[in-house]
GUMARZA-564769 format. One record per residue (C-alpha): x, y, z; residue in three letters. Coordinates in steps of 0.5 Angstrom, whole numbers, always signed. Example, Ala and Ser with C-alpha at 12.3 -4.5 7.8 and 13.67 -1.06 7.14 Angstrom:
// residues 2
REC  east north    up resn
REC   +25    -9   +16  ala
REC   +27    -2   +14  ser
This chain:
// residues 413
REC  east north    up resn
REC    +0    +0    +0  met
REC    +3    +7    -2  asn
REC    +4   +12    +3  thr
REC    +0   +19    +2  pro
REC    +5   +24    +1  gln
REC    +5   +31    +5  pro
REC    +1   +36    +1  ser
REC    +5   +42    +5  val
REC   +12   +44    +3  leu
REC   +18   +43    +8  pro
REC   +20   +49   +12  pro
REC   +26   +51    +8  ser
REC   +22   +50    +1  glu
REC   +16   +54    +4  ser
REC   +21   +60    +6  leu
REC   +24   +60    -1  val
REC   +16   +61    -3  ala
REC   +15   +66    +2  ala
REC   +21   +70    -1  thr
REC   +19   +69    -8  ser
REC   +12   +72    -6  tyr
REC   +16   +78    -2  asn
REC   +20   +79    -9  asn
REC   +14   +79   -13  arg
REC   +10   +84    -8  gly
REC   +16   +89    -8  tyr
REC   +16   +88   -16  ala
REC    +9   +90   -16  cys
REC   +10   +96   -11  phe
REC   +15   +99   -15  cys
REC   +11   +99   -21  arg
REC    +6  +103   -17  gly
REC    +1   +97   -16  asn
REC    +0   +97    -9  cys
REC    -6   +93    -9  thr
REC    -3   +87   -12  glu
REC    +3   +88    -8  ala
REC    -1   +87    -2  leu
REC    -4   +80    -5  asp
REC    +3   +77    -5  tyr
REC    +6   +80    +2  tyr
REC    +0   +77    +5  phe
REC    +2   +70    +2  lys
REC    +9   +71    +4  ala
REC    +6   +73   +11  leu
REC    +2   +67   +12  ala
REC    +8   +62   +10  val
REC   +13   +66   +15  arg
REC    +8   +66   +21  glu
REC    +7   +59   +20  lys
REC   +14   +57   +19  ala
REC   +17   +62   +24  leu
REC   +12   +64   +28  gly
REC   +10   +71   +30  thr
REC   +16   +73   +33  asn
REC   +21   +73   +28  his
REC   +25   +78   +24  pro
REC   +23   +75   +17  asp
REC   +16   +76   +20  thr
REC   +17   +83   +22  ala
REC   +19   +84   +15  glu
REC   +13   +82   +12  ser
REC    +9   +86   +17  tyr
REC   +13   +92   +15  asn
REC   +12   +91    +7  asn
REC    +5   +91    +8  ile
REC    +5   +97   +12  gly
REC    +9  +101    +7  val
REC    +4   +98    +2  ala
REC    -2  +101    +6  tyr
REC    +1  +107    +7  gly
REC    +2  +108    +0  asp
REC    -6  +107    -1  leu
REC    -7  +112    +4  gly
REC   -10  +107    +9  asn
REC    -6  +110   +15  tyr
REC   -10  +106   +20  thr
REC    -8   +99   +17  glu
REC    -1  +102   +16  ala
REC    +0  +104   +23  met
REC    -2   +97   +26  ala
REC    +3   +93   +21  tyr
REC    +9   +98   +23  his
REC    +7   +97   +30  arg
REC    +7   +90   +30  lys
REC   +14   +90   +26  ala
REC   +17   +95   +31  leu
REC   +15   +91   +37  ala
REC   +19   +84   +34  ile
REC   +25   +88   +32  arg
REC   +26   +92   +38  glu
REC   +25   +85   +42  arg
REC   +29   +81   +37  cys
REC   +34   +86   +34  leu
REC   +34   +91   +40  gly
REC   +32   +99   +40  lys
REC   +39  +101   +37  glu
REC   +39   +97   +31  his
REC   +39  +100   +24  glu
REC   +33   +95   +22  val
REC   +29   +98   +28  thr
REC   +31  +105   +26  ala
REC   +27  +103   +19  leu
REC   +21  +102   +23  ser
REC   +22  +108   +26  tyr
REC   +22  +112   +20  leu
REC   +16  +108   +17  asn
REC   +12  +110   +23  ile
REC   +14  +117   +22  gly
REC   +12  +117   +15  ala
REC    +5  +115   +17  val
REC    +4  +120   +22  tyr
REC    +6  +125   +17  arg
REC    +1  +122   +12  gly
REC    -4  +123   +17  gln
REC    -2  +131   +18  gly
REC    +1  +129   +25  ile
REC    +8  +132   +24  asn
REC   +10  +133   +31  ser
REC   +10  +125   +32  lys
REC   +13  +124   +25  ala
REC   +19  +129   +27  leu
REC   +19  +125   +34  glu
REC   +20  +118   +30  tyr
REC   +25  +121   +25  tyr
REC   +29  +124   +30  leu
REC   +29  +117   +33  lys
REC   +32  +114   +27  ala
REC   +37  +119   +26  leu
REC   +40  +118   +32  asp
REC   +41  +110   +31  ile
REC   +43  +111   +24  tyr
REC   +49  +116   +27  lys
REC   +51  +111   +32  lys
REC   +51  +105   +27  val
REC   +54  +109   +21  phe
REC   +57  +115   +23  gly
REC   +55  +122   +20  glu
REC   +57  +121   +13  glu
REC   +52  +115   +11  his
REC   +47  +116    +6  leu
REC   +42  +114   +11  ala
REC   +43  +120   +15  ile
REC   +42  +124    +9  ala
REC   +35  +121    +8  leu
REC   +34  +122   +15  ser
REC   +35  +129   +14  tyr
REC   +31  +130    +8  asn
REC   +25  +126   +12  asn
REC   +26  +131   +18  ile
REC   +26  +137   +13  ala
REC   +20  +135    +9  glu
REC   +16  +135   +16  thr
REC   +19  +142   +18  tyr
REC   +17  +144   +11  ser
REC   +10  +141   +12  cys
REC    +9  +145   +19  arg
REC   +11  +152   +15  gly
REC   +18  +152   +18  asn
REC   +22  +153   +11  thr
REC   +28  +156   +15  ser
REC   +29  +149   +19  lys
REC   +27  +145   +13  ala
REC   +33  +148    +9  leu
REC   +38  +147   +14  asp
REC   +36  +140   +14  tyr
REC   +36  +140    +6  tyr
REC   +43  +143    +6  phe
REC   +46  +138   +11  lys
REC   +43  +132    +7  ala
REC   +46  +135    +0  leu
REC   +53  +136    +3  ala
REC   +53  +129    +5  ile
REC   +51  +127    -2  cys
REC   +56  +131    -6  glu
REC   +61  +127    -3  lys
REC   +59  +121    -6  lys
REC   +60  +118   -13  pro
REC   +54  +121   -17  ala
REC   +51  +115   -20  glu
REC   +50  +113   -12  glu
REC   +46  +119   -10  val
REC   +44  +122   -17  leu
REC   +36  +121   -15  asp
REC   +37  +123    -8  leu
REC   +40  +130   -10  ile
REC   +34  +131   -15  ala
REC   +29  +130   -10  val
REC   +33  +135    -5  leu
REC   +34  +140   -11  tyr
REC   +27  +140   -12  ser
REC   +25  +140    -4  asn
REC   +30  +146    -4  ile
REC   +26  +149   -10  gly
REC   +20  +149    -6  tyr
REC   +22  +151    +0  ala
REC   +25  +157    -3  cys
REC   +18  +158    -7  ser
REC   +15  +158    +0  glu
REC   +19  +164    +2  gln
REC   +18  +168    -4  gly
REC   +25  +167    -6  asn
REC   +23  +166   -14  ser
REC   +30  +166   -17  pro
REC   +33  +161   -12  arg
REC   +27  +157   -13  ala
REC   +28  +157   -20  leu
REC   +35  +155   -20  glu
REC   +34  +149   -16  tyr
REC   +28  +147   -20  tyr
REC   +32  +147   -26  leu
REC   +38  +143   -23  lys
REC   +33  +138   -21  ala
REC   +30  +138   -28  leu
REC   +36  +137   -31  ser
REC   +37  +131   -27  ile
REC   +30  +128   -28  arg
REC   +30  +129   -36  glu
REC   +36  +124   -36  lys
REC   +33  +119   -31  arg
REC   +28  +117   -30  pro
REC   +27  +121   -37  gly
REC   +23  +127   -40  ala
REC   +16  +123   -40  thr
REC   +16  +121   -33  his
REC   +11  +124   -28  leu
REC   +17  +126   -23  asp
REC   +19  +130   -29  thr
REC   +12  +133   -31  ala
REC   +12  +135   -24  thr
REC   +18  +139   -24  leu
REC   +16  +142   -31  tyr
REC   +10  +145   -27  gly
REC   +14  +147   -22  ala
REC   +18  +151   -26  val
REC   +12  +154   -30  gly
REC    +9  +156   -23  arg
REC   +15  +160   -22  ile
REC   +16  +163   -29  tyr
REC    +8  +165   -28  thr
REC   +10  +169   -21  leu
REC   +16  +172   -25  gln
REC   +11  +175   -30  gly
REC   +15  +171   -36  asp
REC    +8  +168   -39  phe
REC   +11  +165   -45  thr
REC   +16  +161   -41  lys
REC   +11  +159   -36  ala
REC    +7  +157   -42  leu
REC   +12  +152   -45  asn
REC   +13  +149   -39  tyr
REC    +6  +147   -37  phe
REC    +5  +145   -44  leu
REC   +11  +140   -43  asn
REC    +8  +137   -37  ala
REC    +1  +136   -40  leu
REC    +2  +131   -45  pro
REC    +5  +127   -40  ile
REC    +0  +127   -35  arg
REC    -6  +126   -40  glu
REC    -2  +120   -42  lys
REC    -1  +117   -35  leu
REC    -6  +120   -31  leu
REC   -12  +122   -36  gly
REC   -15  +128   -37  ala
REC   -20  +128   -31  met
REC   -15  +127   -26  his
REC   -14  +133   -22  pro
REC    -7  +134   -23  asn
REC    -8  +134   -30  thr
REC   -14  +139   -29  ala
REC    -9  +144   -25  tyr
REC    -5  +144   -32  leu
REC   -11  +146   -36  tyr
REC   -13  +151   -31  his
REC    -6  +154   -31  gln
REC    -5  +154   -39  ile
REC   -12  +157   -39  gly
REC   -10  +163   -35  tyr
REC    -4  +164   -39  leu
REC    -7  +164   -45  tyr
REC   -12  +169   -42  gly
REC    -7  +174   -40  val
REC    -4  +174   -47  gln
REC   -11  +176   -49  asp
REC   -12  +169   -53  asp
REC   -19  +168   -50  tyr
REC   -21  +162   -55  ser
REC   -15  +158   -53  leu
REC   -16  +160   -46  ala
REC   -23  +158   -45  met
REC   -22  +151   -49  asp
REC   -17  +150   -43  tyr
REC   -20  +153   -37  thr
REC   -27  +149   -39  leu
REC   -23  +142   -40  lys
REC   -21  +143   -32  ala
REC   -28  +144   -30  leu
REC   -29  +136   -30  pro
REC   -23  +134   -26  gly
REC   -24  +140   -21  tyr
REC   -31  +138   -20  glu
REC   -31  +131   -19  asp
REC   -25  +130   -14  asp
REC   -27  +132    -7  asp
REC   -20  +133    -5  glu
REC   -19  +139   -10  val
REC   -19  +145    -5  ser
REC   -25  +150    -5  his
REC   -20  +155    -6  ser
REC   -18  +152   -13  asp
REC   -25  +151   -15  lys
REC   -27  +158   -13  ala
REC   -21  +161   -17  asp
REC   -23  +156   -23  leu
REC   -30  +159   -23  tyr
REC   -27  +166   -23  ser
REC   -23  +165   -29  gln
REC   -28  +162   -33  ile
REC   -33  +168   -31  gly
REC   -27  +173   -33  tyr
REC   -26  +169   -40  leu
REC   -34  +170   -41  tyr
REC   -34  +177   -39  gly
REC   -28  +178   -44  ala
REC   -32  +175   -49  gln
REC   -39  +179   -47  glu
REC   -43  +173   -45  asp
REC   -45  +177   -39  tyr
REC   -50  +172   -36  pro
REC   -45  +166   -36  glu
REC   -40  +171   -33  ala
REC   -44  +173   -27  leu
REC   -46  +165   -26  ala
REC   -39  +163   -25  tyr
REC   -37  +169   -21  gln
REC   -43  +168   -17  phe
REC   -40  +161   -16  lys
REC   -34  +163   -14  ala
REC   -37  +168    -9  leu
REC   -41  +163    -6  ala
REC   -35  +159    -4  ile
REC   -30  +165    -2  arg
REC   -36  +168    +3  glu
REC   -37  +161    +6  lys
REC   -29  +159    +6  glu
REC   -26  +166    +7  leu
REC   -31  +170   +10  gly
REC   -34  +177    +7  thr
REC   -27  +181    +9  asn
REC   -22  +177    +5  his
REC   -19  +180    -1  pro
REC   -21  +174    -5  asp
REC   -28  +175    -3  thr
REC   -27  +183    -5  ala
REC   -24  +181   -12  leu
REC   -31  +177   -13  ser
REC   -35  +183   -11  tyr
REC   -31  +187   -16  ser
REC   -31  +183   -22  tyr
REC   -39  +182   -21  ile
REC   -40  +190   -20  gly
REC   -36  +191   -27  ser
REC   -40  +186   -30  leu
REC   -47  +189   -28  tyr
REC   -43  +196   -30  glu
REC   -42  +193   -37  ala
REC   -50  +191   -37  gln
REC   -52  +198   -35  gly
REC   -54  +196   -28  asp
REC   -51  +201   -24  tyr
REC   -55  +200   -18  ser
REC   -52  +193   -17  arg
REC   -46  +195   -20  ala
REC   -45  +200   -14  leu
REC   -47  +195    -9  glu
REC   -42  +190   -10  tyr
REC   -36  +195   -12  leu
REC   -38  +198    -5  arg
REC   -37  +192    -2  lys
REC   -30  +191    -5  ala
REC   -28  +198    -3  leu
REC   -30  +197    +4  ala
REC   -25  +190    +4  val
REC   -20  +193    +0  tyr
REC   -19  +200    +5  lys
REC   -20  +195   +11  his
REC   -14  +191    +9  lys
REC   -10  +195    +5  tyr
REC   -11  +202    +6  gly
REC   -13  +208    +1  ser
REC    -7  +208    -2  glu
REC    -7  +201    -5  asn
REC    -8  +200   -13  asp
REC   -14  +196   -12  tyr
REC   -17  +201    -7  thr
REC   -16  +206   -12  gln
REC   -18  +202   -18  ala
REC   -25  +201   -15  val
REC   -26  +208   -12  glu
REC   -25  +210   -19  gln
REC   -30  +205   -22  glu
REC   -35  +208   -17  ile
REC   -33  +215   -19  ala
REC   -34  +213   -26  thr
REC   -41  +210   -25  ile
REC   -43  +216   -20  asp
REC   -42  +221   -26  ser
REC   -46  +217   -31  ile
REC   -52  +216   -26  val
REC   -52  +224   -24  ser
REC   -52  +226   -32  glu
REC   -58  +222   -33  arg
């Protein structure tokens, strides 16, 4: 009589299968397919928990990988739960001063940052940094990566000066390493420095570092990658702020086909480009192209709850402005009132952006000869501008002049 063969792999072979599952999961993760990555990571975890138990460093690795994938999916509750499991095992098995334990601290910090709890994120990033310094010394790439994480967290908190200090510490380490070893991190640092400088209002320096980052990204990962598109957009924003609308438009148009292809026309990041391109055509008085691009932005903004109220109001106002420039006053008013409703609710009636809506609406009523309504809204705008900026401000004086012109017309009737 034949003896039945066991259906379960021997432990050594099952662990080889777990490694294979883990590697396939990582490959999916690198392609951006976190859901499929999770399937493989859970298969690896099931094998490791059975073969090794729930208190082994390899099992902790599976918990860690699952936590990272959940974090990328924005499921921070599950991400934190698995990172905590990994950390507990690593602290017990490897000790609190081990470099792999530091990785758990980093990942927990990243989850806190994703949740917007930046004080806790800093706490865990600094724990990781302390371990890395003890294990590797002051010049290791792990230190540079930690400095970058800490800097990004300070930037999220609005402390751009502190952020820049850490970015430049990281950059100093990278500049001592072989270029091929650190080029990707240097591109990240240049981009982050550009952003911090932009937040400080230092447009020339922001542009300098964005262009440095772009010169790397165009070569690797290449001119058609999303990271490169992000930098095209960043450079376009700086040129817009500097009033160089031709260059700004060129960079936004470089970014657009990449996002259309990789994200689709309805994605809010693609819609943002439509919005900006529409604005730039508008300031150059090409109202036909301006309207085409601005209206393309509308579905992407309206169908995504994560697009800010401010961005939606800006888009509605821009559409209203373009309709007004083409003398379609009913449509212009409809969109300006949409913008106004958002601004009054989100910003209040005494905010300069709300005053801008009042001013646009007043001007539209003036263009239609409805002077009583024009004066009503222009006076609202004037009250805000006087309160915020004083009587000598250009906005204040422009609205005062418009009111005086209408008063003159009315008095002659």
